[in-house]
N, C-alpha and C positions, 0 to 999 in steps of 0.2 A: 723387295711388294711390301705395299704394307702391311697396317693392322689391318683387323676386320672386326669389328662390333657387332656385335649379337644384341639387338636392344627387342623391350620387351614394348609387345604393339600399342598397350597405353601407353607407354611416353609418345607414342607418335600421333596418338589422335589427342594426349595435355597439349602439344605442341605443335597442333593445327586449330587450336582451339582458343587459341591465343591471340587475341584482337591487337590492333597497336594503337586504335581508339586517337589517331592525332597526333600517334608520335612518331620519332624517328624510328625507333629504336628498342627492344623490350630484351631484355639476358638471361642466362640464370643459370643452373652448375644442372650437372650429371653425375649422377649415382651408380655406380656403379660394383665390380671386380673384375680384376687383371688376371689374366691367366698368362698362361706359357704361348700359350698358339689363336691366342682370342680372349677380346672383353667382355662383359657384358653388365649391361647397361638397365636398370629394372626401375630408376626414379628420374623426372627433372623435374625441377625444382625452376621457377620465378625471384631474382630476385626484389626484392620489397623494394620502389622504390622510395626517395625521400620527396616530400614536398615540394623545397626548391628544387631540387633533379626534377621533379615532374612537366613542374610550369617549363626550364629552359626544353626540356624534349620535344615539348608542343611548338619551340620557334620551327620555320617553315628553312632556317638555313644551320640548321641541327644539325652537329656529322660525330661521330663515334669519339673523337675529343672531351665530350660533353661526359662520355662513364666514366662514373667516379671510382676511381681503382679502389680505395682503401674503402671506400661502400662494399663494394661486391667480395673486396678478399675479407670483410670479419664477416658480414654474410657467410663465407665459406668454412669462417673457424666455427663458427655457430651451429652451421649445418653437420657438419663434423663428428660436433660433440653430440649427435643424437643417431648415430654409424653407428653399431655394433659391431664384432671384429670382423675382419673380411671385408666392407664395404669399404668406399675408398670416395673423394670428390676425384672421380676420370676426365674432368673438365671443366668448360660453357660453349655454352648453345649462346647466340642472339638469331635473334626476326629481324629483318629492315625492310626498307622500302625497295621497291627497283636503283632507284637511285644513289643508295648507296652499294649497290650490293660490292663492289670493289674498293671499301674506302673504312676496311675492318681490321685485317688481318697484324697491322702493328699493333694498333689499340691491345685487342687481343692475345696478341703473342704474350703483352706485358703482362697483361692482367695478369694469364695463366700461373707464369714464373712468379710471381706476386705474391698471388693464389698459397703455391706448395711455400714457397720458402716460408709464409705466415707460418702453414699447420706447419710444416716439420719443429719450426721450429717450438711449438708446443708438448711436444712430444716425446716422448721417454727411452722412445725407439728410433731405431735409423735401418732405411730400409735396404738391403741387401743389393749389393755388386751383379746379380743375375738376378734381380727383378724386373718387372716391367715399369720405364724408367719414363715414358711416353704418356703426355697428355690428349686433347684432342677437345679441337676445339672446329661445332657444328653450326653450318651458317646456311638460315633459308630465307627466302625471298618470298616476301609476304602476299607477293601479286601471286608469282608467277609458282608458288611452290619447290621449286627449285630448289637440290638442298649439293652442301659443299660440303666433308671433311676430310681433315686435315690435321693431322696431327704434330708433337712438336716433342725432342729428349731434354723436359727440363733439368736435368742432369749436367744440359750442355748445353753454355749459355751459349756457341755461337751456332746450335740447331736450326737448319733451318726446317721450312713445310715439307711433312709428307701424305701422301692419297694416303688417304683408309677407306675400308671400306663402310658404309651402311646400312645394317637387311634386321628389320624387325622383323619378329617371334612370337607364335602367340601363348599361352602360358609359361611363356623362360622360364618367372620363380616357381611354378605352383609344385617343384618336388625338387627342391632344394632341401638341403642337411644340415640339421641344425645342432648344435653341440653343447651344451650347457658345461656350466663350473660354477663351485661356490666355492672359494678360500678365503683364507682367514688370515688377519692380516694384523702383528702386533710390529710396527715400526715408528724408532724411537731416535729421534731429528734434533742434535746438541745445538743451540746458536749460538755462535761465535759471540764471542765477545772485544777478542782483541782484532776487527775491523771494522770499522765505522759503517765498511760500503757492502758488507755483509747483511741485505734484509732479513727480513721474515720471508720475503717471496721466493731469495734466492737462497734462502740458506734447506726452505723448504725443500723446493724443485733437486737443491745439492743430494738432499734424502733418498727424495726419493730414485731419483736416478744410479745412488748403488743398494737400493734396492731392485730394484730393473734386473740387474746384475742377475741375480738371486733369480729373478722368476725367468731371465733368458736362459740359464743352466741347470733350470727344473728340469726333476722327470712326470713324463706326464704318460697317463696311462686315459684311453677309453674304451670304455667297457668292461672297467678291470682287467685288461689287455696291454700289455708294452710291444707298443713293435715296430719293425723297423722302420725309420721312417722315409722311405722310396718304396714300402709297400701301398698300395691300392687299400683308400680308409676300406669298403664297400667288397673288398678282397672274403670269400667264402662266404655271403651272401648271393642267391641264385639268380633270385628277384632282382634283375635291372630297371632302374631307372628312369629309365632313358625312353624318353616318348614316351609318359605318364603323363597323362596331364591331369590326371584328378590330383587334386587338393590335398595332396598326404603327406602329414610327417614323418621325415624321420632324423630322431635325436639321436645323437651320441653325449653319453654322460664324462665329461673327464675331471679326471682328479688330480692335484697336484701332490704326486707321492716325496718327493725331498724338494726340497732348496739348498743349494751349494751356495753353505757360508764361503763368510771371507778367506781368502786358500793364505797359505802359510806367507807369501810376500807382505801381506795387508799385516798379518797378527807380527811379522817381524819388522816394522816399520810404526807399530800402534806408542801412541803417545797420550801423554793427558794437554787434554784445551780444555783452556778457561774459558764455558761457559756462562751467559746472561740469565742465560731458562735454556726449557725446549722444544719440543712439537713434537706430540703420541699422536700415533693413530693407530685405535686399533678396533675392530671389529670383521663381522666375515661380509662376501661381497659377494654379491653373486651376477656370475660371468655368463653373455652366451656373442655364439656369432654363429656364420655361415661359409657356406660352399656352395659352387654350385656342383651338379650330380654325374659332371661330366668326366669322371677317368678321377675324381680327386688325392690325391695321394693323402699319406699319413701326418708327414710333415707341413701340408699347406691348413691341415684342421690344425694342429697345435700350433702356428705362426701366429693364426688365426684368433686361439685362445688368447695365446700370449698377450697379441695387442688390446685386448682387451681389458683385460686383467687393468692394466699398465695405462690405457686408455681411460677407461671408469676413476681409476684413484685419482690421477691427476688433473680429468673435467670436474671433480667433484673438493676437491681443493680447491683450483682455481674458482669454480661458482659459488662457494662460502667467504671464500677472501672478495672477492669483489660483491658481497652482500653486508659483509663489514665493514667495506668502506663506505658504500652504496648509507648503514643507515646508522653509523659512523662509532665507535669502537667508543660504551664507558670506559674512564681513569679508572684505574688498579690497584692497589698497590702494588709494587713488587714479591710480597712474598703472596698475595695470592693467583691459586688456578683459573682456568677456563675452563670452562667444556663446551662444546659446539659439537654439536648433533651437524656431519656432512648432509646434501639433501638427498638422499634415495630413488632409487631409478623406478621407471614404469619403464610397461612398452604398451607397441599399438600395432596392430596387424598391417601391412601395407595390403590392398584390399586385391583380391585376388590371387597371395602369394603367400609360400609359408615361411616367411620372410616377417621379419617384426624389426620396427627402430625403437627408440629410447627417448626418453628425457627424462629428466632431474624436477627433483618436487620437493621442495621443503615442509616439514609439518601444516604452518597454518594458510599454505596455498589452499584452492579448492580446482576440483579438477575442472568447471569452465578453462580457469585461467591456464592449466596445460590444454586446453582445446584450446585456445589462443594461439598458444604459443605455436603446437603444428601449422594452426593457418597460417602466422605470421613469415614461419621458417623455409615451409615443406611447401606451403600455399595446397597443403589438400584439411579437408574437413573429414576430422574423426569422432567416431561417436564415444562418447561419457561412458558407453556401459562396455565396451572396449580395451579400458583400459586396465593393463594388468600391471599393476601391482607387486614388483620381486619381492622389492624389501621390506616390511614392516619399521617403524618411529618405533626407534630408543625409548622407554620410557624414567630410567632408569640413573639420566644424565646428573647432574647436579654442579654445580661452583660455588664455593667456600673457600672458608683463609685456613692460612699452611702455620696453625700456631707448633707442630711439629710433624716434620716432615717425614718422620718414616713413619712415624703411622699411617698416618692418611695415604698414604703409599698405597698399604694394605690396605685397605678400605676402600681409595678407590679402586682399585683391581680385583678385590670382589664384587665390590655394587658393577662394577663393568662384563663380569665375566657375565652372572643373570641371563641378561638380554641380547648377551654381543652377538647372536647367530645369526643377528637380519643388521643391521645400519652402524657404520662406521664412526666413530668416536673420535673427535679431534682434542686434544689437550695442552694448554697451550700456556708456558708459564714464563713470562721475561718483563724485561723492561718497557714502562710506556714507549719510550725513544725511540724503539727500535720497531714495533704497529707504527707508530707517525712514521719515520721513516722508511715503511715501508708501503702506508699511504699510499706516498706519494708517488713513492713509484710508480705504484698499478697508477696514481691518477694518469699519470707524465703516457700511461703508456696504453689510457684510452679505456671506457670503462664498457662494460657490459651492451655486446647488437639489440639488446634482447629491451632495456631499459637505455640506450642511445635513441633506440626508434620512437620510446612513446614518447 
C-alpha cells in the first residue's frame, strides 16, 4: 500500500489557481512534514521561470525535456533554507496540458533525485535508516483537473513509482506544535596550511561537522524535563489537540543541557596542526521547529530542534560567504582579523497556520527586500508588519590590526560577550590566498539563486 498525503486545503486552491498562460507546463515544490504513517503537505510554491525558459515553454512543441533541472534544483536549495526544523521539500508538482499528460514521469523522476542529492550535500546531518525516504510527484491536468500522485524512494536509485493517496483537509496546520530553543555557540575552526586543497569553505564545513556531532549527542530538556524519546510529547496534557480547528499556539521550550565534547578516542589522537589562520563563530542562535499534533513523540520533537540548530548555522555561513564573494573581499594584511555579522533570522507566519517560515537578513537589507524574496521564492505575498525579527543585530563588532595577538584576543572576547545574546559573529584571520581559493570554489559551484534570478 502506498503512502497517504494529507494536504492543507489552501494548497489545493493555490494549485487550481495556477494558469498555464500558453505554456506547456508549470512546475513547483511541495513542502511539509513526514511521519511514519502519513505525510503532511502545508505549502506549495511554483518555481520562478527564467526569461529564456519562459519563451521556450510557449513553443507549441515544448516538452518536459525543457524543464531546467539545475534551475529547479537551486530553487529547492533556496527554499530549504527558509524552512524551520521539521519541514522539508517533500517533492514536486507539475501542471500540464492534456497532450503532455503522459510525458512527465522520467523528467520529474530525475528532478526529485537531483534535488534530494543537492540538498543532502549541504546538510550537516544525515537521515536515519528508519526515516521516510519516499518523495512525491503530483501531476495535474490543466483541462480535466485529474490528479496523479506517485512516490519514489530517493535512497534507492532503482526504485520504481508507487501510487499514493492525495487527500485534502481544512485547517491542517492550525494546531501544530512549535518548539523554541536558544543555544550559545563558540566554534573555533583552524584553517589548515598543510594542504592547498583545503579552502575556507571546506575548512569551515569540516569544523561545523565536528560541532554537529556535539549537537547530535547533546541532552535536551522540553519544558524543563528530560523525557524518554519514545514518550508521547503531549503526555500529561489532558486537552486533546486533535480536531481543534482554532489557531491556538502550543509552544514548548527546549534547552540543550549538555553538549558531549570529543571522546577519549579523539583526545588520544590529538596532534599539533600547522594553521594559516582560523574561523571563529560566536553568538547565540534562535531556533524553531514545528511538528504535527497527531500523537507526536519526544524523539520527533528533539530531532526537529537539532536539525534546525544545524541548518540555521550552516545556512548563515553559506549566505555570508556568498555575500563576501559578490561584494569582493578587500585585501587585508596577514596580521589583521576580520569580523563579519552573519545574517540574522526573521520569521513570517503561514496564513491560517501556527507554522512560521523564516528568512535571513543582513543589517542593511530593508523589510521590502525580505518581502520581495518571499514572493520570489515561495510565491506568497507577506505583510511587512508580520515580520518577526528573532534576533537583533550585534552593534559591537569591529575589525582591527593585530599588534599584540594575546591582548587583542582578550579584548575581542570581552567586546563580543556584551551583545552576544542575539547574533552570531564570524571572525576570520587567514592569508588572502586562501580567501581567493575559496572564492574560485564557490564561483564554480554557482552563486545564490536570488542573485542569479536578478
